[in-house]
C-alpha positions as CSV (number, residue, x, y, z in Angstrom):
1,M,-90.0,-12.4,-28.1
2,G,-90.8,-8.7,-28.0
3,E,-90.0,-8.4,-24.3
4,A,-86.7,-10.2,-24.8
5,L,-85.7,-8.0,-27.8
6,L,-86.5,-4.8,-25.8
7,V,-84.3,-6.0,-22.9
8,A,-81.6,-7.0,-25.4
9,A,-81.7,-3.5,-27.0
10,W,-81.6,-1.9,-23.5
11,A,-78.6,-4.0,-22.5
12,G,-76.8,-3.1,-25.7
13,L,-77.3,0.6,-25.1
14,C,-76.1,0.2,-21.5
15,G,-73.0,-1.8,-22.7
16,V,-72.1,1.0,-25.1
17,D,-72.7,3.6,-22.3
18,M,-70.4,1.9,-19.9
19,F,-67.4,2.4,-22.0
20,N,-68.3,5.3,-24.3
21,G,-71.3,7.3,-23.2
22,I,-70.7,7.8,-19.5
23,F,-74.3,8.7,-18.8
24,H,-74.4,6.1,-16.0
25,I,-77.5,4.4,-17.4
26,H,-75.4,1.2,-17.0
27,R,-75.7,1.2,-13.3
28,P,-77.7,-1.7,-11.8
29,L,-80.2,0.6,-10.2
30,V,-81.2,2.1,-13.6
31,V,-80.7,-1.2,-15.5
32,G,-83.0,-3.1,-13.1
33,T,-85.6,-0.4,-13.0
34,V,-85.9,-0.3,-16.8
35,V,-85.9,-4.1,-17.1
36,G,-88.7,-4.2,-14.5
37,L,-90.6,-1.7,-16.5
38,I,-90.2,-3.7,-19.7
39,M,-91.1,-7.0,-18.0
40,G,-94.2,-5.5,-16.3
41,N,-93.0,-5.4,-12.7
42,L,-91.4,-2.0,-12.0
43,E,-91.4,-2.5,-8.2
44,V,-89.4,-5.7,-8.3
45,G,-87.1,-4.2,-10.9
46,L,-86.4,-1.2,-8.7
47,L,-85.9,-3.2,-5.6
48,T,-83.6,-5.8,-7.3
49,G,-81.7,-3.1,-9.1
50,A,-81.1,-1.2,-5.9
51,A,-79.9,-4.3,-4.1
52,I,-77.5,-5.1,-6.8
53,E,-76.3,-1.5,-7.0
54,L,-75.1,-1.7,-3.4
55,V,-72.8,-4.5,-4.4
56,F,-71.2,-2.6,-7.3
57,L,-71.0,0.9,-5.6
58,G,-67.2,0.9,-5.4
59,M,-66.5,-0.9,-8.7
60,A,-65.7,0.9,-11.9
61,P,-63.8,-0.2,-15.0
62,L,-60.3,1.3,-15.4
63,A,-58.8,0.6,-18.8
64,G,-57.9,-3.1,-18.9
65,A,-58.9,-3.7,-15.2
66,Q,-62.5,-4.9,-15.4
67,P,-64.7,-5.5,-12.4
68,P,-67.6,-8.0,-12.4
69,N,-70.1,-6.7,-14.9
70,P,-72.9,-4.6,-13.3
71,I,-75.1,-4.6,-16.4
72,I,-75.4,-8.3,-16.8
73,A,-75.9,-8.6,-13.0
74,G,-78.7,-6.1,-13.1
75,I,-80.4,-7.7,-16.1
76,V,-80.1,-11.4,-15.0
77,G,-80.9,-10.6,-11.4
78,T,-84.0,-8.7,-12.2
79,A,-85.2,-11.2,-14.8
80,F,-84.8,-14.1,-12.4
81,A,-86.5,-12.1,-9.6
82,I,-89.5,-11.3,-11.8
83,K,-89.9,-14.6,-13.5
84,S,-89.2,-16.9,-10.5
85,G,-90.4,-14.7,-7.6
86,L,-87.0,-14.7,-5.9
87,A,-86.4,-12.1,-3.2
88,P,-84.0,-9.4,-4.3
89,E,-81.3,-10.7,-1.9
90,A,-81.4,-14.1,-3.5
91,A,-81.4,-12.6,-6.9
92,V,-78.2,-10.8,-6.0
93,G,-76.6,-14.2,-5.2
94,I,-77.6,-15.5,-8.6
95,A,-76.6,-12.4,-10.5
96,V,-73.0,-12.1,-9.3
97,P,-71.7,-15.3,-10.9
98,F,-73.1,-14.1,-14.2
99,A,-71.4,-10.8,-13.7
100,I,-68.1,-12.5,-13.1
101,A,-68.5,-14.6,-16.3
102,M,-69.2,-11.4,-18.2
103,Q,-66.1,-9.8,-16.7
104,A,-64.1,-12.6,-18.3
105,M,-65.8,-12.2,-21.6
106,I,-65.2,-8.4,-21.7
107,T,-61.5,-9.0,-20.8
108,L,-61.2,-11.5,-23.6
109,L,-62.9,-9.1,-26.0
110,F,-60.5,-6.3,-25.1
111,T,-57.6,-8.6,-25.6
112,A,-58.8,-9.6,-29.0
113,F,-59.3,-5.9,-29.9
114,S,-55.8,-4.8,-28.8
115,P,-54.2,-5.2,-32.3
116,V,-56.8,-2.7,-33.6
117,M,-55.2,0.0,-31.5
118,H,-52.1,-0.1,-33.7
119,K,-54.3,0.5,-36.7
120,A,-55.8,3.5,-34.9
121,D,-52.2,4.8,-34.4
122,Q,-51.6,4.4,-38.1
123,Y,-54.8,6.3,-38.9
124,A,-53.7,9.1,-36.4
125,A,-50.3,9.4,-38.0
126,A,-51.9,9.7,-41.4
127,G,-54.4,12.2,-40.2
128,D,-57.3,9.9,-41.1
129,T,-60.0,10.8,-38.6
130,A,-62.6,8.9,-40.6
131,G,-60.6,5.7,-40.0
132,I,-60.4,6.3,-36.3
133,E,-64.1,6.9,-36.2
134,R,-64.7,3.6,-38.0
135,I,-62.7,1.8,-35.4
136,N,-64.6,3.5,-32.5
137,Y,-68.0,2.6,-34.1
138,L,-66.8,-1.0,-34.7
139,G,-66.0,-1.3,-31.0
140,M,-69.3,0.1,-30.0
141,T,-71.1,-2.2,-32.4
142,V,-69.4,-5.3,-31.0
143,L,-70.2,-4.3,-27.5
144,F,-73.8,-3.7,-28.3
145,I,-74.2,-7.1,-30.0
146,L,-72.4,-8.9,-27.1
147,Y,-74.5,-7.4,-24.4
148,A,-77.7,-7.8,-26.4
149,V,-77.1,-11.5,-27.1
150,I,-76.1,-12.3,-23.5
151,S,-79.1,-10.5,-22.1
152,F,-81.6,-11.8,-24.6
153,L,-81.2,-15.5,-23.6
154,P,-82.4,-15.4,-19.9
155,V,-85.5,-13.3,-20.8
156,Y,-86.4,-15.2,-24.0
157,F,-86.3,-18.7,-22.4
158,G,-89.0,-17.4,-20.1
159,Q,-90.5,-18.2,-16.7
160,E,-90.6,-22.0,-17.2
161,V,-86.9,-22.3,-17.7
162,A,-86.1,-19.9,-14.9
163,N,-88.4,-21.8,-12.5
164,A,-86.9,-25.1,-13.7
165,I,-83.4,-23.8,-12.8
166,I,-84.5,-22.5,-9.5
167,S,-86.4,-25.7,-8.6
168,T,-83.2,-27.8,-9.1
169,I,-81.4,-25.7,-6.5
170,P,-81.8,-27.0,-2.9
171,E,-83.6,-24.8,-0.4
172,K,-80.5,-24.6,1.7
173,V,-78.6,-23.1,-1.3
174,I,-81.4,-20.6,-1.9
175,T,-81.1,-19.6,1.8
176,G,-77.4,-19.3,1.4
177,L,-77.8,-17.1,-1.6
178,K,-80.1,-14.8,0.4
179,I,-77.5,-14.6,3.2
180,A,-74.6,-14.0,0.7
181,G,-76.7,-11.5,-1.2
182,G,-77.4,-9.6,2.0
183,M,-73.7,-9.5,2.9
184,M,-72.5,-8.4,-0.6
185,P,-73.7,-4.8,-0.2
186,A,-71.3,-4.5,2.8
187,I,-68.5,-5.5,0.4
188,G,-69.6,-2.8,-2.0
189,F,-69.7,-0.2,0.7
190,G,-66.4,-1.4,2.1
191,I,-64.6,-0.9,-1.3
192,L,-66.2,2.5,-1.7
193,L,-65.4,3.7,1.8
194,K,-61.8,2.5,1.5
195,I,-61.4,4.9,-1.4
196,M,-63.3,8.0,-0.3
197,F,-64.2,7.8,3.4
198,K,-63.3,10.9,5.4
199,K,-63.8,11.4,9.1
200,S,-65.6,14.7,8.5
201,Y,-68.3,12.8,6.6
202,A,-68.8,10.1,9.2
203,W,-71.9,11.7,10.6
204,C,-73.6,11.6,7.2
205,F,-72.8,7.9,6.9
206,I,-74.2,7.1,10.3
207,I,-77.4,9.1,9.8
208,G,-77.9,7.6,6.4
209,F,-77.4,4.1,7.7
210,V,-79.9,4.6,10.6
211,L,-82.5,6.1,8.3
212,A,-82.1,3.3,5.8
213,A,-82.3,0.6,8.5
214,Y,-85.4,2.3,10.1
């Protein structure tokens, strides 16, 4: 229970940071590392977080346009990797569907919150800064609770449930997840390079790739 509560609290803080803090503790590399530390396996947390980070390198939320959620991906992927002994690549394949589901939930939450913006406009017109602050704190509180609840469940149900879920998946599907998980970082890099790649930086990319592969 204590382990699950700590992960839930960490997820809530990361969820608030993603839309308000901008300290980038919500990135999968950081999320997975801290989850690994909480769950007693820092190495797997770091490796899994790094693998998931590669998938989400070029993805960032822009107003109402929400990408698959990197926080839930980092938490679920790391939790499954630690509790079920999955390879980081396979954990990536499992984490991404959860990230897509959370993407839909965040979009729904933002839609539900849209009428609140009109109330904020009214407070602004009246010079009521305290009212605006209350709305901001309300949004952060709702985000914290949502992330905490969603992250609490996979950790709380423990290794038995995680192993039971994994055991129902055919070996061919697990192999497919490993292959897909290995390919997804290429998608993340592709999105990132499409945005910011310059020919003058090509040598840095090539050297980095060779060193990483070596």
